[in-house]
N, C-alpha and C positions, 0 to 999 in steps of 0.2 A: 715482440709480435704476439698478439693474442689469437687463439684459435676460436672457432665458432663454439666448440664445446665449452671452452672456458667462459665465454660470455653467457652461454645457456646456464651453466652451473652457477655462475655468480647471480643471475636473476633468480634462480630457484632458491639459493641460500638467502637472498634478501627476503623473499616471500616467506620462507621458513622462519627467519628471525622475527618477522612480524607476528607470526603465529605463536612463537615462543613468548613474545611480550604478553599476549592474551593468557597463555598458560601460567606465566609468572604472576600476573594479577589475580587469577583465579586461585592459585596456590596461596597467595596472601589472604584471600578471602576465606580460606579454610577448607578447600576441596580436598578429598582424600587422594592418596596416591593412585588408587585404582581408577578413579575418575580422570586424573591427570594422564595416566597411561593411555586411556581410551581417547582423550583429546589429542595426545601426542601422535598416536597412530592415525587418527582421522584427519588431523590438520597438517602435521609436519611430514609424516611419512608419505602421505598421498602426494604432496608437492615433490618429494624427492624420487619417488618410484615411477612417476609418469615420465616416460622416455628413458628410463634407466638402461634398457637394452641397447639403445643407440649410444648413450654416453659411455658405455662399457668399452667402447673401442678406444677410449683414451684413458689409460691407467692413471695418469696424474690427476685427472678430474675425479676418478673413483677414490683416490687417496684423499682429496679435498673433502669429499662427501663423508668419507669414513671419519676423518678428523672432526668434522662437525657433529656426527652422531656420537663420537666418544665424549666430546664436550657436553653434549646434552645429557649423557649418562652421568658424568661427573657432577653436573649442576642439578641433578635430580629432577630433570624434566620427564625422565622415564626411569622405571625401576629395573629394567633389564638392558644389558649391553646388546646393541644391534650391530651385526656385521653386514657390510655392504655386499660381500660376496654371497652370503646366504640370501639376501634380498634378491640379488641377481638370479640365483638359481631358482628361487621361488617364481619369479616372473617368467623365466624360461619354461618351468614346469606348467605354469598356468596356460601359457601359449600352446604347449604340446597337448594339454588336456582339451583346450578349445578346438584344436584341429581334429582331435579324436572324436569329439562331440559332433562336429560338423559332418564327419564321414558316416556316422551311424544314421541309417534311414528311419529307425523306429524310436529314436530318442524324442522325449516330449518337447525339448527346447530346439529341436531341429528347425521348426518353423521360423524362428527369429534369427537363425544364423544367416549370414550373408551367403549368397550363392557363389560357388567356386567358378571362376572364369576360366574358360578353356580357350587357349589361343596358342598359336605357334608363331615362332619368329622366323620369317623367311626373307632373306635379302637376295634379290637377283636369282631366285629359284635355288638357292643353296641355304643350308642350315647355318645359322649364325654361330660363330665361334666365340666363346666367352674368353676374355683375356685372363691370363694367369698373373696374379699379383701376390707378392710374397712379403708385403709389409706387415708389421705387427698390428697396425690398426685394422687392416683387412682381416687378419686372422682372428681378431677379437670381436669382430662385428657380430651382430645378432644371428644372422642367417648361418654363418659358418660355425658358431657355437652350437646351434641346433643340429646342424648336419653332422659334425664330428663328435660331439659329446653324446647326443641322443639318437644317433643313427637315423635321422630324418632325411628322406630323399626329396629333392625338389620335383614337383610334378608340373612339367611344362607342356 
């Protein structure tokens, strides 16, 4: 039985392999390793990092992506070893930075930030109670990583 994450990761790896074909052909044409690294980051890593915080809830899929990145390093598509956990922390840090930027009133990029929606959840004039889930996938989800690792509180 395949999970949705597995299908998503498989599609991403197929796209990334197509990009590796382009990089391989350009390497044969005589491109330098610096140019290949730039192409790898812009073509392949952009495919893999999009939605990475959601895929992180499934550790086997992270392992699959890490194995792919290790193969890319061994086959000299990139000159440096890339760790999937480091990428995950970078995306979490970028998210935290974006939230901080949106809260500052005098920041020059404040105008293009989306407006924070203010809403309350009320069912039958009582506050909604959030269910408590103790599965590993729930613990590794994006929002819980942000709350417990970076001490971010939800603003509802």
